[in-house]
Each structure stands twice: as structure tokens, then as C-alpha cells.
C-alpha positions as CSV (number, residue, x, y, z in Angstrom):
1,M,12.4,4.7,-14.3
2,K,9.5,3.6,-12.3
3,I,7.9,3.6,-8.8
4,V,7.8,0.2,-7.2
5,V,5.1,-0.4,-4.5
6,T,6.3,-2.6,-1.6
7,L,3.0,-2.9,0.1
8,D,3.2,-6.7,0.2
9,V,6.6,-6.5,2.0
10,V,5.2,-4.1,4.7
11,L,2.1,-6.2,5.1
12,A,4.2,-9.4,5.6
13,Q,6.4,-7.5,8.2
14,R,3.3,-6.5,10.1
15,K,1.7,-10.0,9.7
16,M,-1.4,-8.5,8.2
17,K,-3.5,-9.6,5.2
18,L,-4.6,-7.3,2.4
19,K,-8.2,-8.1,3.3
20,D,-7.7,-6.9,6.8
21,L,-6.1,-3.7,5.6
22,S,-9.0,-3.2,3.2
23,E,-11.5,-3.5,6.0
24,E,-9.5,-1.3,8.4
25,I,-9.1,1.7,6.0
26,G,-12.3,1.4,4.0
27,I,-10.7,0.9,0.6
28,S,-11.8,-1.8,-1.7
29,L,-9.8,-5.0,-1.9
30,T,-9.7,-4.6,-5.7
31,N,-8.1,-1.2,-5.5
32,L,-5.6,-2.3,-2.8
33,S,-4.7,-5.3,-4.9
34,L,-4.0,-3.1,-7.9
35,L,-1.8,-1.0,-5.8
36,K,0.0,-4.0,-4.3
37,T,0.7,-5.5,-7.7
38,G,2.0,-2.3,-9.2
39,K,-0.9,-2.0,-11.7
40,A,-2.4,1.2,-10.2
41,K,-1.7,4.4,-12.1
42,G,-1.7,6.5,-9.0
43,I,-2.6,6.8,-5.4
44,R,-4.4,9.6,-3.5
45,F,-2.5,11.2,-0.6
46,N,-5.5,10.5,1.6
47,T,-5.3,6.7,0.8
48,L,-1.6,6.7,1.3
49,S,-2.1,8.4,4.7
50,K,-4.7,5.8,5.8
51,I,-2.4,3.0,4.8
52,C,0.6,4.5,6.6
53,D,-1.4,5.2,9.7
54,T,-2.8,1.7,9.8
55,L,0.5,0.0,9.1
56,N,2.5,2.4,11.3
57,C,4.9,3.2,8.5
58,Q,6.3,6.0,6.4
59,P,5.4,6.5,2.7
60,G,9.0,5.7,1.8
61,E,8.6,2.2,3.2
62,L,5.7,1.6,0.6
63,L,7.1,3.4,-2.4
64,Q,10.6,3.0,-4.0
65,F,12.0,4.7,-7.1
66,E,14.0,2.5,-9.5
67,R,16.0,3.6,-12.5
């Protein structure tokens, strides 16, 4: 069982680049890249909130549970 991050899909739907998101929310490109590739071990609710606000999405659009 794992959590899959679909940030790349949501970014593509919004026609936004990871670099632009990084600048908009003030989170390093490195940390967002780790999140996007699924290598991050966790995410703060504050960061998730900033991403959702900027991309106009719900947390469930960014995170999926797989068995």
C-alpha cells in the first residue's frame, strides 16, 4: 500500500510548470521535485494548502491511495 502523488498530472492540466509553482508558493524547486517524483517522505499541511490554493484543486486530486 502506498500514496501516489499526482502533482505532475495536475500541473499539466493547469498548464503550469513546476518552477512557476515553486516561485508562486515559496517552496524550493528541489522539495517540489521530490514530492512530484514520489520520493518525499511526507508533506506539511501548510505546503499542501499552498499547492491546492495555487492550483485551485483539492488534496484528493494530488494524492491517491494504492493497494
